[in-house]
Kinemage of the C-alpha trace (Angstrom):
@kinemage 1
@onewidth
@group {chain A} dominant
@subgroup {mainchain}
@vectorlist {calphas} color= white
{ca met a 1} P 85.132 83.115 92.340
{ca lys a 2} L 84.357 84.543 95.787
{ca arg a 3} L 85.359 88.096 96.555
{ca ser a 4} L 85.127 89.869 99.855
{ca gly a 5} L 86.225 93.071 101.399
{ca lys a 6} L 87.951 96.043 99.802
{ca ile a 7} L 91.118 97.389 101.322
{ca val a 8} L 93.530 100.081 100.379
{ca val a 9} L 96.681 98.387 99.197
{ca gly a 10} L 100.214 99.075 98.304
{ca val a 11} L 102.646 97.092 96.268
{ca val a 12} L 105.828 95.338 96.782
{ca ala a 13} L 109.281 94.559 95.607
{ca ser a 14} L 112.798 95.683 96.619
{ca leu a 15} L 116.651 98.082 96.505
{ca thr a 16} L 120.092 96.711 97.085
{ca leu a 17} L 123.262 97.588 98.948
{ca gly a 18} L 126.513 96.448 97.377
{ca leu a 19} L 128.371 94.003 99.600
{ca val a 20} L 125.242 92.514 101.131
{ca ala a 21} L 123.812 91.918 97.642
{ca ala a 22} L 126.853 89.875 96.708
{ca thr a 23} L 126.483 87.824 99.884
{ca ala a 24} L 122.831 87.107 99.144
{ca leu a 25} L 123.651 86.025 95.606
{ca ala a 26} L 126.253 83.613 96.923
{ca gln a 27} L 123.643 82.126 99.253
{ca his a 28} L 121.116 81.579 96.441
{ca ala a 29} L 122.078 77.968 95.833
{ca gly a 30} L 120.965 76.947 99.307
{ca met a 31} L 117.739 79.009 99.344
{ca gly a 32} L 117.613 78.510 103.118
{ca pro a 33} L 117.162 80.811 106.141
{ca gly a 34} L 120.482 82.499 105.341
{ca met a 35} L 119.023 83.725 102.066
{ca val a 36} L 116.025 85.247 103.832
{ca arg a 37} L 118.296 86.954 106.376
{ca gly a 38} L 120.486 88.261 103.550
{ca met a 39} L 117.495 89.643 101.683
{ca thr a 40} L 116.107 91.252 104.827
{ca ala a 41} L 119.470 92.902 105.506
{ca met a 42} L 119.288 94.534 102.068
{ca leu a 43} L 116.061 96.409 102.783
{ca thr a 44} L 116.495 100.163 102.535
{ca arg a 45} L 114.567 100.426 105.799
{ca gln a 46} L 113.875 97.780 108.428
{ca asp a 47} L 111.268 97.524 111.162
{ca ala a 48} L 109.700 94.918 113.427
{ca gly a 49} L 107.751 93.343 110.569
{ca ser a 50} L 110.545 93.196 108.003
{ca ser a 51} L 111.558 89.581 108.666
{ca ala a 52} L 108.009 88.239 108.453
{ca asp a 53} L 107.324 90.182 105.265
{ca met a 54} L 110.548 88.948 103.679
{ca asn a 55} L 109.615 85.362 104.565
{ca leu a 56} L 106.394 85.855 102.595
{ca val a 57} L 108.287 87.306 99.635
{ca his a 58} L 110.736 84.398 99.750
{ca glu a 59} L 107.890 81.867 99.802
{ca leu a 60} L 106.198 83.508 96.830
{ca leu a 61} L 109.435 83.699 94.845
{ca leu a 62} L 110.081 80.000 95.435
{ca asn a 63} L 106.529 79.163 94.340
{ca his a 64} L 106.296 81.649 91.484
{ca asp a 65} L 105.403 78.848 89.045
{ca lys a 66} L 102.227 78.184 91.041
{ca ile a 67} L 100.977 81.760 90.663
{ca arg a 68} L 98.916 83.294 87.869
{ca arg a 69} L 99.159 87.042 87.281
{ca thr a 70} L 97.508 89.303 84.726
{ca val a 71} L 98.191 93.017 84.372
{ca thr a 72} L 96.034 95.569 82.557
{ca asn a 73} L 97.408 99.066 82.098
{ca leu a 74} L 94.616 101.624 82.507
{ca pro a 75} L 94.797 105.249 81.279
{ca asn a 76} L 95.195 106.340 84.909
{ca gly a 77} L 96.799 103.283 86.528
{ca ile a 78} L 96.675 99.493 86.647
{ca lys a 79} L 94.502 96.490 87.369
{ca thr a 80} L 96.211 93.258 88.423
{ca val a 81} L 94.876 89.800 89.192
{ca thr a 82} L 97.137 87.563 91.280
{ca glu a 83} L 95.961 84.057 92.173
{ca ser a 84} L 97.045 80.483 92.770
{ca asp a 85} L 95.277 77.109 92.769
{ca asn a 86} L 97.538 76.080 95.654
{ca pro a 87} L 95.757 77.011 98.935
{ca gln a 88} L 98.997 77.749 100.805
{ca val a 89} L 100.333 79.993 98.044
{ca ala a 90} L 96.941 81.709 97.697
{ca gln a 91} L 97.010 82.482 101.421
{ca ala a 92} L 100.563 83.838 101.117
{ca ile a 93} L 99.426 86.147 98.308
{ca lys a 94} L 96.593 87.516 100.461
{ca ala a 95} L 98.843 87.922 103.512
{ca his a 96} L 101.440 89.723 101.411
{ca val a 97} L 98.852 92.083 99.907
{ca ala a 98} L 97.381 92.888 103.326
{ca ser a 99} L 100.795 93.599 104.817
{ca met a 100} L 101.911 95.784 101.918
{ca ser a 101} L 98.592 97.648 102.121
{ca gln a 102} L 99.303 98.583 105.728
{ca arg a 103} L 102.882 99.548 104.874
{ca leu a 104} L 101.722 101.935 102.158
{ca asn a 105} L 99.166 103.469 104.521
{ca asp a 106} L 101.870 103.951 107.164
{ca gly a 107} L 104.571 105.068 104.719
{ca arg a 108} L 106.853 102.214 105.844
{ca glu a 109} L 108.756 101.416 102.660
{ca phe a 110} L 109.624 97.778 101.994
{ca asn a 111} L 112.126 97.726 99.168
{ca ile a 112} L 115.307 95.985 98.041
{ca phe a 113} L 115.852 96.853 94.392
{ca ser a 114} L 112.697 98.451 92.962
{ca thr a 115} L 113.209 101.735 91.136
{ca thr a 116} L 109.489 102.557 91.256
{ca leu a 117} L 108.528 101.832 94.880
{ca pro a 118} L 110.262 104.966 96.224
{ca val a 119} L 108.065 107.074 93.917
{ca leu a 120} L 104.923 105.255 95.068
{ca phe a 121} L 105.699 105.585 98.773
{ca glu a 122} L 106.641 109.243 98.407
{ca asn a 123} L 103.344 109.896 96.616
{ca lys a 124} L 101.102 107.494 98.529
{ca asp a 125} L 98.463 110.179 99.110
{ca lys a 126} L 98.042 110.534 95.335
{ca ile a 127} L 97.156 106.854 94.837
{ca lys a 128} L 93.631 105.499 95.013
{ca ser a 129} L 93.843 101.763 95.647
{ca ala a 130} L 91.288 99.024 96.113
{ca val a 131} L 91.644 95.269 96.447
{ca glu a 132} L 89.088 92.510 96.236
{ca met a 133} L 90.218 89.372 98.029
{ca thr a 134} L 89.233 86.292 96.068
{ca glu a 135} L 89.191 82.635 97.020
{ca lys a 136} L 92.555 82.174 95.295
{ca gly a 137} L 94.263 85.537 95.764
{ca ser a 138} L 93.462 89.157 95.013
{ca val a 139} L 92.367 91.663 92.386
{ca met a 140} L 93.933 95.098 92.734
{ca thr a 141} L 93.121 98.394 91.032
{ca gln a 142} L 95.342 101.426 91.588
{ca thr a 143} L 94.863 104.811 89.959
{ca ser a 144} L 96.228 108.349 90.199
{ca thr a 145} L 95.694 111.746 88.580
{ca asp a 146} L 99.471 112.371 88.614
{ca ala a 147} L 101.164 111.222 85.394
{ca lys a 148} L 104.455 110.442 87.176
{ca val a 149} L 102.662 108.247 89.694
{ca val a 150} L 100.709 106.470 86.937
{ca ala a 151} L 104.019 105.699 85.197
{ca ala a 152} L 105.442 104.396 88.482
{ca leu a 153} L 102.384 102.192 89.081
{ca gln a 154} L 102.676 100.670 85.619
{ca gly a 155} L 106.440 100.345 85.857
{ca his a 156} L 106.159 98.609 89.213
{ca ala a 157} L 103.541 96.214 87.884
{ca ala a 158} L 106.063 95.225 85.206
{ca glu a 159} L 108.765 94.716 87.871
{ca val a 160} L 106.465 92.450 89.866
{ca thr a 161} L 105.484 90.486 86.758
{ca glu a 162} L 109.166 89.756 86.082
{ca leu a 163} L 109.515 88.439 89.634
{ca ala a 164} L 106.359 86.393 89.153
{ca gln a 165} L 107.549 84.886 85.909
{ca glu a 166} L 111.172 84.215 86.857
{ca gly a 167} L 111.351 84.107 90.648
{ca met a 168} L 114.861 84.343 92.069
{ca val a 169} L 116.368 84.796 88.590
{ca ala a 170} L 114.580 88.155 88.312
{ca met a 171} L 115.456 88.996 91.930
{ca arg a 172} L 119.181 88.461 91.247
{ca arg a 173} L 119.001 90.503 88.053
{ca gly a 174} L 117.291 93.391 89.860
{ca met a 175} L 119.786 93.303 92.717
{ca met a 176} L 122.763 93.384 90.341
{ca ala a 177} L 121.268 96.222 88.289
{ca ser a 178} L 120.592 98.248 91.424
{ca asn a 179} L 124.088 97.569 92.735
{ca ala a 180} L 125.560 98.807 89.469
{ca met a 181} L 123.591 102.052 89.851
{ca gly a 182} L 125.027 102.649 93.325
{ca pro a 183} L 123.390 103.069 96.754
{ca arg a 184} L 121.229 105.988 95.597
{ca gly a 185} L 120.606 104.612 92.130
{ca ser a 186} L 116.976 103.805 92.625
{ca arg a 187} L 116.046 107.213 93.995
{ca ala a 188} L 118.190 109.290 91.687
{ca gly a 189} L 118.287 109.451 87.935
{ca met a 190} L 114.687 108.481 87.219
{ca gly a 191} L 115.419 108.120 83.513
{ca pro a 192} L 113.150 106.756 80.785
{ca asn a 193} L 114.201 103.145 81.391
{ca val a 194} L 113.178 103.338 85.035
{ca leu a 195} L 109.564 104.363 84.616
{ca ser a 196} L 108.962 103.284 81.041
{ca val a 197} L 105.557 101.793 80.384
{ca pro a 198} L 105.372 98.821 77.989
{ca gln a 199} L 103.280 99.472 74.884
{ca thr a 200} L 101.628 96.102 75.451
{ca pro a 201} L 101.194 95.284 79.161
{ca pro a 202} L 102.210 91.809 80.328
{ca ala a 203} L 99.234 89.539 79.763
{ca thr a 204} L 99.861 86.567 81.980
{ca gly a 205} L 102.577 85.684 84.435
{ca his a 206} L 103.226 84.515 87.946
{ca val a 207} L 103.661 86.797 90.874
{ca his a 208} L 105.083 87.429 94.127
C-alpha cells in the first residue's frame, strides 16, 4: 500500500431544511441531477464549491458498496481507513478528503443533516488531524484534548459509517430525523443520543 503526503483534514456529512428535504426525498427514485441540486440546496451554508463537493458526495453514496471503511475509536479521537478497489471511487474518496480538509481549515461548513459537524467546525482549532493518502483512498487520524470534541469526532465517524454502509438509505433517514428536530435541531439540544460514542466502534463498513 503506497502512502504519500500528510494533510490536515476535516470530515464530512450533512443538516436539513424541511420543505427542501421532502423534495429531495421525492427525487430519490431518479437519482439524477435533480437529486444533487436538491441536496445542495439543503446545505446550511453554500459557496462556490458547494455543487462540486455535493457531486462527490453523491457519487460516493451511489458507490458505497465499493468502499471499505474501518473505524478505531482512540482515547482522544479516531482513526479511520477509507479505501476502494475501484480506481474511480478511490479517486473520489481522495478528492472528497482533500476538499473537506480545506473546508475545515477555512471554517466553511459543509453540512446537511449531521449533528456533530457543527461542533467540529466550531472547534476546528482544537482538532489535530493528519491524513495519509494511499493508493486506494486515505487513512485519517484526528485527536483533541477537549472531551466534547472527542465525542463529536467519534459520533461523526459513526454517522459517516452509516452513510458508507447504507448509502442513500442512511441519507434519507438522517434528513428525516433532522427535519423532525426542526431547523435548529442539529445545533441545539446536544443530548446524549447526538454525541453518544458506541461501546464497540464500527469495525468495517463502506464510506462516503
